NUDRENSE-7873 format. One record per residue: residue in one letter; x, y, z of N, C-alpha, C in turn; residue number from 1. Coordinates in steps of 0.05 Angstrom, whole numbers, plus 5000, padded with zeros to 4 digits. Layout:
# residues N
("A",(X,Y,Z),(X,Y,Z),(X,Y,Z),NUM),
...
//
This chain:
# residues 152
("M",(3332,3024,5969),(3331,3017,5997),(3314,3038,6012),1),
("D",(3317,3064,6006),(3301,3086,6018),(3272,3083,6012),2),
("M",(3266,3074,5987),(3238,3070,5979),(3225,3048,5996),3),
("K",(3240,3027,6001),(3230,3005,6018),(3225,3015,6046),4),
("K",(3242,3031,6058),(3238,3042,6084),(3214,3060,6085),5),
("N",(3210,3077,6064),(3187,3095,6063),(3161,3079,6062),6),
("R",(3160,3058,6047),(3136,3041,6045),(3130,3028,6072),7),
("L",(3151,3018,6085),(3148,3006,6111),(3138,3026,6132),8),
("A",(3149,3050,6131),(3140,3071,6150),(3111,3078,6145),9),
("L",(3103,3081,6119),(3075,3087,6112),(3057,3065,6121),10),
("L",(3065,3040,6117),(3049,3018,6126),(3045,3018,6157),11),
("A",(3066,3024,6171),(3065,3025,6201),(3046,3047,6210),12),
("V",(3048,3071,6198),(3030,3093,6205),(3001,3086,6199),13),
("T",(2996,3074,6176),(2969,3066,6169),(2958,3046,6188),14),
("A",(2973,3026,6196),(2964,3005,6215),(2958,3018,6242),15),
("V",(2975,3036,6252),(2970,3049,6277),(2944,3065,6276),16),
("A",(2940,3080,6255),(2916,3097,6252),(2891,3079,6251),17),
("A",(2892,3057,6236),(2869,3039,6234),(2862,3027,6262),18),
("L",(2883,3019,6276),(2879,3007,6303),(2867,3028,6322),19),
("G",(2876,3052,6320),(2866,3074,6337),(2837,3080,6332),20),
("M",(2829,3080,6306),(2800,3085,6299),(2783,3062,6309),21),
("T",(2792,3037,6307),(2777,3014,6315),(2773,3015,6346),22),
("L",(2793,3020,6360),(2791,3020,6389),(2777,3044,6400),23),
("A",(2775,3066,6385),(2762,3090,6395),(2732,3086,6399),24),
("G",(2720,3068,6385),(2691,3064,6388),(2683,3057,6416),25),
("C",(2694,3036,6428),(2686,3028,6454),(2701,3041,6477),26),
("G",(2723,3053,6472),(2738,3064,6494),(2734,3094,6498),27),
("E",(2719,3107,6481),(2717,3136,6482),(2691,3144,6496),28),
("K",(2692,3166,6511),(2668,3177,6523),(2665,3205,6513),29),
("E",(2641,3213,6508),(2635,3240,6498),(2625,3257,6522),30),
("A",(2636,3280,6525),(2629,3296,6549),(2604,3313,6545),31),
("E",(2600,3323,6521),(2578,3342,6517),(2552,3328,6509),32),
("P",(2530,3333,6524),(2504,3322,6515),(2494,3338,6491),33),
("T",(2479,3324,6474),(2467,3338,6451),(2437,3332,6451),34),
("K",(2423,3347,6434),(2394,3343,6435),(2385,3316,6424),35),
("T",(2362,3307,6432),(2351,3281,6424),(2342,3283,6395),36),
("E",(2348,3262,6380),(2339,3260,6352),(2328,3232,6347),37),
("T",(2310,3230,6329),(2299,3204,6320),(2291,3207,6291),38),
("T",(2287,3185,6275),(2280,3186,6246),(2253,3173,6240),39),
("T",(2242,3180,6217),(2217,3168,6209),(2220,3155,6181),40),
("S",(2212,3130,6179),(2211,3116,6153),(2195,3091,6156),41),
("T",(2187,3079,6134),(2171,3055,6134),(2182,3035,6114),42),
("D",(2183,3009,6121),(2192,2990,6101),(2169,2971,6093),43),
("K",(2174,2953,6075),(2154,2935,6064),(2144,2915,6085),44),
("A",(2159,2910,6106),(2151,2890,6126),(2133,2902,6148),45),
("A",(2122,2925,6143),(2104,2939,6161),(2117,2945,6187),46),
("T",(2143,2950,6187),(2157,2957,6211),(2164,2987,6208),47),
("E",(2158,3003,6228),(2161,3032,6226),(2182,3042,6246),48),
("T",(2197,3061,6237),(2216,3075,6255),(2210,3104,6255),49),
("K",(2207,3116,6278),(2202,3145,6280),(2226,3159,6290),50),
("K",(2233,3181,6279),(2255,3198,6289),(2244,3226,6292),51),
("E",(2244,3236,6316),(2233,3262,6322),(2254,3278,6338),52),
("T",(2249,3305,6341),(2267,3321,6356),(2262,3319,6386),53),
("A",(2241,3308,6395),(2235,3303,6423),(2221,3277,6426),54),
("P",(2223,3264,6449),(2209,3238,6453),(2179,3241,6447),55),
("A",(2168,3220,6435),(2139,3220,6429),(2123,3219,6454),56),
("A",(2099,3229,6453),(2081,3228,6476),(2075,3199,6483),57),
("A",(2073,3194,6509),(2067,3167,6518),(2040,3158,6509),58),
("G",(2037,3135,6498),(2012,3124,6489),(2012,3094,6496),59),
("N",(2007,3078,6476),(2007,3049,6482),(2034,3037,6476),60),
("E",(2055,3054,6474),(2082,3044,6468),(2093,3027,6490),61),
("Q",(2108,3007,6482),(2124,2992,6502),(2151,3004,6502),62),
("V",(2160,3014,6525),(2185,3029,6527),(2207,3009,6536),63),
("V",(2229,3009,6521),(2252,2993,6527),(2276,3011,6528),64),
("K",(2290,3012,6551),(2314,3027,6554),(2338,3010,6545),65),
("V",(2354,3020,6527),(2377,3006,6516),(2402,3021,6522),66),
("N",(2421,3009,6535),(2446,3023,6542),(2469,3008,6529),67),
("G",(2486,3022,6514),(2510,3011,6503),(2533,3014,6522),68),
("K",(2549,2993,6525),(2573,2994,6541),(2594,2978,6526),69),
("N",(2617,2975,6537),(2638,2961,6523),(2630,2932,6517),70),
("W",(2623,2928,6492),(2617,2903,6479),(2592,2889,6489),71),
("A",(2572,2905,6498),(2546,2893,6506),(2524,2914,6505),72),
("W",(2500,2905,6500),(2476,2922,6503),(2461,2913,6528),73),
("D",(2454,2931,6545),(2437,2925,6568),(2409,2935,6562),74),
("L",(2389,2917,6565),(2361,2924,6561),(2347,2922,6587),75),
("D",(2329,2941,6594),(2314,2939,6619),(2290,2921,6615),76),
("K",(2284,2913,6591),(2261,2896,6585),(2269,2880,6561),77),
("T",(2263,2854,6561),(2272,2836,6539),(2249,2823,6524),78),
("E",(2224,2831,6530),(2201,2820,6517),(2181,2842,6510),79),
("V",(2171,2841,6485),(2151,2861,6476),(2129,2845,6461),80),
("K",(2107,2859,6456),(2084,2847,6442),(2084,2854,6412),81),
("K",(2077,2835,6396),(2073,2840,6367),(2051,2859,6362),82),
("G",(2054,2877,6342),(2034,2896,6334),(2031,2921,6352),83),
("Q",(2046,2922,6373),(2045,2945,6391),(2071,2961,6388),84),
("P",(2070,2987,6385),(2095,3003,6381),(2115,2998,6404),85),
("V",(2140,2997,6397),(2162,2995,6416),(2179,3020,6415),86),
("K",(2181,3034,6437),(2197,3058,6439),(2223,3051,6452),87),
("L",(2245,3054,6437),(2272,3049,6448),(2284,3075,6456),88),
("I",(2294,3076,6481),(2309,3100,6491),(2338,3090,6493),89),
("I",(2354,3100,6475),(2381,3090,6471),(2402,3109,6481),90),
("T",(2420,3099,6498),(2442,3115,6509),(2467,3097,6509),91),
("S",(2489,3108,6519),(2514,3093,6523),(2528,3104,6548),92),
("T",(2539,3085,6563),(2555,3093,6586),(2585,3088,6581),93),
("E",(2591,3073,6560),(2619,3068,6552),(2621,3068,6522),94),
("G",(2636,3086,6512),(2643,3086,6483),(2620,3095,6465),95),
("M",(2626,3093,6439),(2606,3100,6419),(2598,3075,6404),96),
("H",(2572,3073,6398),(2561,3049,6385),(2540,3058,6365),97),
("N",(2532,3040,6347),(2509,3044,6330),(2491,3020,6334),98),
("L",(2466,3025,6338),(2447,3003,6343),(2431,2997,6317),99),
("S",(2431,2972,6309),(2414,2963,6287),(2399,2938,6297),100),
("I",(2374,2935,6287),(2358,2911,6295),(2351,2897,6270),101),
("D",(2360,2872,6267),(2354,2855,6244),(2324,2853,6239),102),
("G",(2316,2855,6214),(2288,2852,6207),(2270,2876,6212),103),
("T",(2282,2899,6219),(2267,2924,6223),(2282,2946,6208),104),
("T",(2270,2970,6209),(2283,2993,6197),(2301,3008,6217),105),
("V",(2304,2997,6241),(2322,3009,6261),(2350,3003,6251),106),
("D",(2364,3024,6242),(2390,3019,6229),(2410,3041,6236),107),
("N",(2432,3034,6247),(2454,3052,6253),(2445,3076,6270),108),
("V",(2430,3071,6292),(2423,3093,6310),(2446,3097,6329),109),
("H",(2456,3121,6331),(2479,3127,6347),(2474,3125,6377),110),
("A",(2491,3112,6391),(2490,3110,6420),(2516,3122,6431),111),
("M",(2514,3146,6443),(2538,3160,6453),(2533,3170,6481),112),
("S",(2554,3171,6497),(2552,3180,6524),(2542,3209,6525),113),
("G",(2522,3214,6543),(2511,3241,6546),(2490,3248,6525),114),
("K",(2483,3229,6508),(2464,3235,6487),(2442,3213,6488),115),
("E",(2418,3220,6484),(2396,3201,6484),(2382,3201,6457),116),
("E",(2378,3178,6445),(2364,3174,6420),(2338,3160,6426),117),
("V",(2317,3168,6413),(2291,3155,6417),(2281,3145,6390),118),
("V",(2276,3119,6387),(2267,3107,6362),(2243,3090,6368),119),
("T",(2223,3092,6352),(2199,3076,6355),(2195,3059,6330),120),
("F",(2189,3033,6334),(2182,3015,6312),(2160,2996,6322),121),
("T",(2147,2983,6303),(2125,2964,6310),(2132,2937,6299),122),
("P",(2138,2917,6317),(2144,2890,6307),(2119,2878,6295),123),
("D",(2122,2865,6271),(2099,2854,6257),(2096,2824,6259),124),
("K",(2115,2810,6273),(2112,2781,6277),(2126,2773,6302),125),
("A",(2117,2751,6314),(2129,2740,6338),(2155,2727,6332),126),
("G",(2173,2726,6351),(2199,2714,6348),(2220,2730,6363),127),
("E",(2245,2727,6354),(2267,2741,6367),(2278,2762,6348),128),
("L",(2284,2786,6360),(2298,2807,6345),(2326,2809,6357),129),
("F",(2345,2813,6340),(2373,2815,6349),(2383,2844,6346),130),
("L",(2391,2856,6368),(2402,2883,6369),(2432,2880,6366),131),
("R",(2443,2894,6346),(2472,2891,6341),(2485,2919,6340),132),
("C",(2511,2919,6347),(2527,2943,6344),(2539,2942,6315),133),
("T",(2535,2964,6300),(2545,2965,6273),(2568,2984,6270),134),
("L",(2579,2993,6292),(2603,3010,6292),(2626,2994,6304),135),
("P",(2646,2987,6288),(2668,2971,6300),(2679,2985,6325),136),
("C",(2676,2972,6348),(2681,2986,6373),(2702,2971,6390),137),
("G",(2718,2955,6378),(2740,2942,6393),(2739,2912,6391),138),
("T",(2755,2899,6407),(2759,2870,6406),(2734,2854,6411),139),
("G",(2715,2864,6427),(2691,2849,6433),(2667,2857,6415),140),
("H",(2672,2872,6394),(2650,2882,6377),(2633,2860,6366),141),
("G",(2645,2838,6357),(2631,2816,6344),(2610,2803,6362),142),
("S",(2614,2805,6388),(2595,2792,6406),(2575,2812,6418),143),
("M",(2574,2836,6408),(2557,2857,6419),(2529,2854,6407),144),
("V",(2514,2834,6417),(2487,2827,6407),(2469,2823,6432),145),
("A",(2444,2833,6430),(2424,2827,6451),(2399,2818,6437),146),
("K",(2382,2803,6452),(2357,2793,6441),(2334,2807,6453),147),
("L",(2313,2812,6436),(2288,2823,6445),(2267,2804,6434),148),
("K",(2252,2791,6453),(2232,2772,6445),(2206,2786,6439),149),
("V",(2194,2779,6416),(2168,2789,6408),(2147,2767,6412),150),
("T",(2126,2772,6428),(2106,2752,6433),(2079,2761,6420),151),
("D",(2062,2741,6416),(2035,2747,6405),(2018,2762,6424),152),
//
């Protein structure tokens, strides 16, 4: 009987811990700003991601500001041109999120309150790109998707 109670108590503690970690993503705010980081890599689809310690110098980049909040991405621009670098400036005003864009090398870029991430990639074909949160951030996580239209 005691063994059954111990198992039940362990199961309850595990469930509470898992729920707490899931809800922490969208409900938590980080107080301390940290330095900007970005990455560099290239994939076979000719899409490039740059990660640097400071934002890249302005050139012919199309700048898109991306803000994570509880279960949504806000973009200040929703259309970019094919073949021209896109510079994403990623922040969060609510919770912690990871930004990934289907069909690109932009993958799991952290969006946290007080921190700015700058990522540059070049879309190689016209169509729609889907920005997704890849950090389970609460009950609305599954619908945390935004579209970025790529035109010729």
